[in-house]
C-alpha positions as CSV (number, residue, x, y, z in Angstrom):
1,X,0.0,0.0,0.0
2,X,3.0,2.3,0.7
3,X,4.1,1.8,-2.9
4,X,0.6,2.6,-4.2
5,X,0.6,5.9,-2.3
6,X,4.1,6.8,-3.4
7,X,3.0,6.2,-7.0
8,X,0.0,8.4,-6.6
9,X,2.1,11.3,-5.3
10,X,4.6,10.9,-8.1
11,X,1.8,10.9,-10.7
12,X,0.3,14.0,-9.2
13,X,3.6,15.8,-9.4
14,X,3.8,15.0,-13.1
15,X,0.3,16.3,-13.6
16,X,1.0,19.6,-11.9
17,X,3.8,20.2,-14.3
18,X,1.5,19.4,-17.2
19,X,3.6,16.5,-18.4
20,X,1.3,13.5,-17.6
21,X,-2.2,12.5,-16.5
22,X,-3.2,10.1,-13.7
23,X,-5.6,7.2,-13.7
24,X,-6.9,5.2,-10.7
25,X,-9.8,2.9,-9.7
26,X,-11.8,3.1,-6.5
27,X,-12.3,-0.6,-5.7
28,X,-12.5,-0.1,-1.9
29,X,-10.0,-2.9,-1.3
30,X,-7.4,-2.6,1.4
31,X,-7.5,-1.1,4.8
32,X,-6.9,2.5,3.6
33,X,-10.5,2.6,2.2
34,X,-12.1,2.9,5.7
35,X,-11.9,5.1,8.7
36,X,-11.1,2.3,11.1
37,X,-8.2,1.1,9.0
38,X,-9.1,-2.6,9.5
39,X,-11.8,-5.0,8.5
40,X,-13.1,-2.4,6.0
41,X,-15.4,-4.8,4.1
42,X,-17.6,-5.4,7.2
43,X,-19.8,-2.3,7.3
44,X,-17.0,0.2,8.1
45,X,-17.3,3.8,7.1
46,X,-15.5,5.0,4.0
47,X,-12.5,7.3,4.7
48,X,-12.9,10.7,3.2
49,X,-9.1,10.5,2.3
50,X,-9.6,7.4,0.1
51,X,-8.8,8.3,-3.5
52,X,-7.3,11.7,-2.7
53,X,-4.0,12.8,-4.3
54,X,-2.4,15.6,-2.3
55,X,-2.4,18.8,-4.3
56,X,-4.1,17.3,-7.3
57,X,-7.6,15.8,-6.7
58,X,-10.0,15.5,-3.7
59,X,-12.6,12.8,-3.5
60,X,-15.6,13.4,-1.2
61,X,-18.2,10.8,-0.2
62,X,-21.8,11.7,0.9
63,X,-24.0,8.8,1.9
64,X,-27.3,10.8,1.8
65,X,-27.7,13.7,-0.5
66,X,-31.1,14.6,1.0
67,X,-29.5,15.7,4.3
68,X,-27.2,18.6,5.1
69,X,-23.6,18.0,5.6
70,X,-21.6,14.9,4.6
71,X,-23.1,11.5,5.7
72,X,-21.1,8.4,5.9
73,X,-20.9,5.8,3.2
74,X,-20.0,2.2,4.3
75,X,-18.3,-0.8,2.8
76,X,-19.5,-4.4,2.5
77,X,-17.7,-7.3,0.9
78,X,-20.5,-9.9,0.5
79,X,-23.8,-10.3,-1.3
80,X,-23.5,-7.7,-4.1
81,X,-22.7,-10.1,-6.9
82,X,-19.3,-10.0,-8.7
83,X,-17.8,-6.9,-7.1
84,X,-15.8,-8.0,-4.0
85,X,-16.4,-4.7,-2.0
86,X,-19.0,-2.0,-2.6
87,X,-19.7,1.4,-1.0
88,X,-23.3,1.8,0.1
89,X,-25.5,3.8,2.5
90,X,-27.8,2.9,5.4
91,X,-31.6,3.1,5.2
92,X,-33.4,5.4,4.6
93,X,-30.9,7.0,2.2
94,X,-32.1,6.9,-1.4
95,X,-29.2,8.6,-3.1
96,X,-25.5,9.0,-2.4
97,X,-22.8,11.0,-4.2
98,X,-19.1,10.9,-4.8
99,X,-17.4,14.1,-5.9
100,X,-14.1,14.4,-7.7
101,X,-12.7,17.9,-7.5
102,X,-9.3,18.7,-9.2
103,X,-7.0,21.5,-8.5
104,X,-7.1,24.6,-10.8
105,X,-5.9,23.8,-14.3
106,X,-6.9,20.1,-14.2
107,X,-9.9,18.2,-15.5
108,X,-11.5,14.9,-14.3
109,X,-13.0,12.0,-16.2
110,X,-15.0,9.0,-15.1
111,X,-14.3,6.1,-17.4
112,X,-16.4,3.2,-15.9
113,X,-18.0,1.8,-12.8
114,X,-20.2,-0.9,-11.4
115,X,-23.5,-0.7,-9.5
116,X,-24.9,-3.8,-7.9
117,X,-28.0,-4.9,-6.0
118,X,-27.6,-6.9,-2.8
119,X,-28.5,-10.6,-3.2
120,X,-31.4,-10.7,-0.8
121,X,-31.9,-14.4,-0.3
122,X,-35.0,-13.9,1.8
123,X,-37.2,-11.8,-0.5
124,X,-35.2,-11.9,-3.7
125,X,-36.5,-8.4,-4.3
126,X,-35.4,-6.2,-7.3
127,X,-34.1,-2.8,-6.5
128,X,-34.6,0.6,-8.2
129,X,-31.5,2.8,-8.8
130,X,-30.0,5.3,-11.2
131,X,-26.8,7.0,-12.1
132,X,-26.2,10.7,-12.9
133,X,-22.8,12.4,-13.6
134,X,-22.7,16.2,-13.4
135,X,-20.1,18.9,-13.5
136,X,-19.4,21.0,-10.4
137,X,-22.0,23.6,-11.5
138,X,-24.8,21.0,-11.5
139,X,-25.0,20.5,-15.3
140,X,-26.0,16.9,-15.9
141,X,-23.6,15.3,-18.4
142,X,-25.0,11.7,-18.1
143,X,-28.3,10.3,-16.9
144,X,-29.0,6.6,-17.0
145,X,-32.7,7.0,-16.2
146,X,-34.4,4.5,-14.0
147,X,-32.6,1.2,-13.6
148,X,-34.1,-2.0,-12.1
149,X,-31.7,-4.6,-10.8
150,X,-32.6,-8.1,-9.7
151,X,-31.1,-9.4,-6.5
152,X,-27.4,-9.9,-7.0
153,X,-27.5,-8.2,-10.5
154,X,-24.7,-5.9,-11.6
155,X,-25.0,-2.9,-14.0
156,X,-21.8,-1.6,-15.7
157,X,-21.2,1.9,-17.0
158,X,-18.5,1.7,-19.7
159,X,-18.6,5.2,-21.3
160,X,-16.5,8.3,-20.4
161,X,-17.7,11.6,-19.0
162,X,-15.2,14.4,-18.7
163,X,-15.2,17.9,-17.2
164,X,-12.7,20.6,-16.4
165,X,-12.5,21.1,-12.7
166,X,-14.4,18.0,-11.5
167,X,-17.4,15.7,-11.5
168,X,-20.2,14.7,-9.2
169,X,-21.4,11.1,-9.4
170,X,-24.8,10.3,-7.8
171,X,-26.5,7.0,-7.7
172,X,-29.6,5.5,-6.1
173,X,-28.9,3.4,-3.0
174,X,-32.4,2.0,-2.5
175,X,-32.0,2.3,1.2
176,X,-28.7,0.5,1.3
177,X,-29.6,-2.3,-1.0
178,X,-27.6,-1.0,-3.9
179,X,-23.8,-0.4,-3.8
180,X,-21.1,1.1,-6.1
181,X,-17.6,0.0,-6.9
182,X,-14.8,-0.1,-9.5
183,X,-15.0,3.6,-10.3
184,X,-12.3,4.3,-12.9
185,X,-11.2,7.9,-13.0
186,X,-8.4,10.0,-14.3
187,X,-7.4,13.7,-14.3
188,X,-4.9,16.0,-15.9
189,X,-4.4,19.4,-17.4
190,X,-7.8,21.0,-18.2
191,X,-6.8,21.8,-21.8
192,X,-6.7,18.0,-22.4
193,X,-10.1,17.5,-21.0
194,X,-13.4,18.2,-22.9
195,X,-16.8,18.2,-21.3
196,X,-19.2,16.1,-23.3
197,X,-22.6,14.4,-23.0
198,X,-22.0,10.6,-22.8
199,X,-24.3,8.2,-24.5
200,X,-25.8,5.1,-23.0
201,X,-23.2,2.5,-21.8
202,X,-21.7,0.3,-24.4
203,X,-23.6,2.0,-27.2
204,X,-20.9,3.9,-29.0
205,X,-21.5,2.9,-32.7
206,X,-18.6,1.2,-34.5
207,X,-17.7,2.3,-38.1
208,X,-20.0,0.7,-40.6
209,X,-18.1,-1.1,-43.4
210,X,-19.3,-0.6,-46.9
211,X,-21.6,-3.5,-47.9
212,X,-20.2,-6.0,-50.4
213,X,-23.2,-5.3,-52.7
214,X,-22.2,-1.6,-52.8
215,X,-18.6,-2.5,-53.7
216,X,-19.9,-4.7,-56.6
217,X,-22.1,-1.8,-57.7
218,X,-19.2,0.6,-57.8
219,X,-17.1,-1.9,-59.6
220,X,-19.8,-2.4,-62.2
221,X,-20.3,1.4,-62.8
222,X,-16.5,1.7,-63.2
223,X,-16.5,-1.0,-65.8
224,X,-19.5,0.5,-67.7
225,X,-17.6,3.9,-67.9
226,X,-14.6,2.2,-69.4
227,X,-16.7,0.3,-71.9
228,X,-18.5,3.6,-73.0
229,X,-15.2,5.3,-73.5
230,X,-13.8,2.5,-75.7
231,X,-17.0,2.4,-77.7
232,X,-16.8,6.1,-78.4
């Protein structure tokens, strides 16, 4: 873990000189992810220092956006499907947020994350959630709309949302039944970052190749032109 922190500081120094960008993933693994510093995956509060890079970016966790002040988010390592540890909130919270704020001159992007519903073996109930990503001024850059997850189901965001200065990620917690993890983010000089509206996850269209029939048609037209010239 010491090596990880040293690497983060070195990367931040490179960013501040404008020579590099930094990428990281909030997977909430390791004892640095929680306030207690031990047994983090057993309902321990997320540390407000987790994910920070001194002098470069500040990550802030709020477990209930409906209340004033920052509310704790917690970690759990069982029952949320494939992710090994997720961040969630206690009931009755319905929405939580994670804010990425960069120093002046830097931009921030979110490049992927996972949202999972707890595998409730008793009722097997589905859970309602959502994901929005906004800039620091409240402009929504991405909105998933309503998402319904079955017990133990995981939803993956695979697009990229970028903004100069920072981003606010908000998701529906369903009263603690939905958690978030594997948040991939990076930051660097603002001139290298462009704010844009992201499309739905995994729906970036690939280049469409020219159909074989169209190629044959073009070849036929070319041959016809040559024939006409020779006939003339």
